[in-house]
N, C-alpha and C positions, 0 to 999 in steps of 0.2 A: 847617077841620081842617088841621093842619100835619104833613105826612109828612116825617120826617127822612131816611129812606133804607130800603133793604131790610135788614131785621133778619136774616132767614134764609130758606132754601128747605128745605121739609120733603120728605124722601124716605122712603117706606115700604119697609122691608126685612124679609125673613124672619128674618135674623140680623144683629145689629149687628157682631159679630166678622167675619163674611164681608163685609158691606156696606162696612165702613170700609176694607177692604184697598184697594179701588180709589181712594177719595178720599185716603187717607193715603199709600199706597205708590206709586201711579201719578201722582196729581196733586200730591203733596207737601203736602197740607193738614195743619195741625197739629191733632192730636186733643187736645181740651180736657177730656174727661171725659164721663161718662154719669150719668144720674139717672133713677130710676123715679118717675113721677107716678101714684100709685095711683088718684086720682080719674078720670084719663083712661085708665087701663088700658094704660099705655105706658111703655116705657123709651126714653129719648132719649140720643143721643150727639151732641156738637157738634164740628165741625171748622171751624177759623178760616179765613176767606177774606180775603186782602188785608191791607194795612197802612195804610189811610187813617186819619190822626189823628182821634180823636174819634168814629169810627164803625167798629164791628166788625160785619162780616157773617159769617154762618156757614152751613154746610150742617148741617141737623139730621136725623140718621137716626132713624127711628121703628120700634121693634119692639114688637109687641103682647104684653101680659102675660096676656091672656085671650082665649079663643075668641070672646067676645061683645063685645070692644072695638071701637072705631071703626077702628083700624088693621087688625085682623083682618078686619073686613068689607070694608075697602078692598082688602086683598090678595086676598081671595077673589073679588072682583068684577073687579079690574083688574090684579092682580099687582104685583110690585115696581116702584117708579118714583116720579116726581114726585107729591107729594100736596097740597102747599099752598105759597103764598108769604106771608110775613109782613112787613108794613110797620111800621117803628117810627114811632110817633106821639108828639107832644109831650104830649098830654093825651087819654087814651083815653075818658074819660067824655064830654068835649066832642065827640070824633070820633063816638062812638056816637049822641049826641043829634043831631048834624048829619045823619048818615046816616039816622036814623029820620025826621027831619023831611023829608028828601028822598024818603021812601018806599022806602028800600032794605031788603030783607028781611034780618033778622039772625038768626043762630043764637043768639047771646048778646046779650041786651039790656043786661046789666050785665057788667062784667069779672069774670074769675075768675083764680086764680093758676095759672100754668103753670110750666114748667121754669125753674130759676134764680130763682124768685120773681117773675118778670115778671107784670104785669097783662096778660091777653090776652082777646080776644073774636074770634069768627069771624063772617064774613058768609056768607049762604047762596049757594051756587054758582048758583042760579037767578037771582040778581040780578047776577052778575058774569061772565056769558058762560061759565059752566061751570067757573070756576076757584075753588077754595076759598081765600078770602082771610082771613088772620089780621091783626088789629091787635095791636100789642105796645107796651107802655110799660115801660121799664126805668129 
């Protein structure tokens, strides 16, 4: 599996408008827009981090669109804050096959479409020392 870099850090927030004020106004990150992903019951907002050529990292703010969505459940249990780290991979299907072969517990055995049309899949936190890990292919 080839990891290209950190694609984004996911941060659960009660409100994107309130949440982005720190990242945008205090840290000066560039707001790149928001998108609702109905399948995942979430609205996302991306803020660009850094200027490395060929690699764009972001902070992804996550606001639930439903009381029964995964972000709503996360917020109810843990409150606002860090929710996941996403690694950009060269080939997500190959990465998932390799992880499955190594016995890593997966939430998604096949990729699905996430924000921005990216192919994504999550690894189970019980296999990653309690960290929700997302693989992302763009």
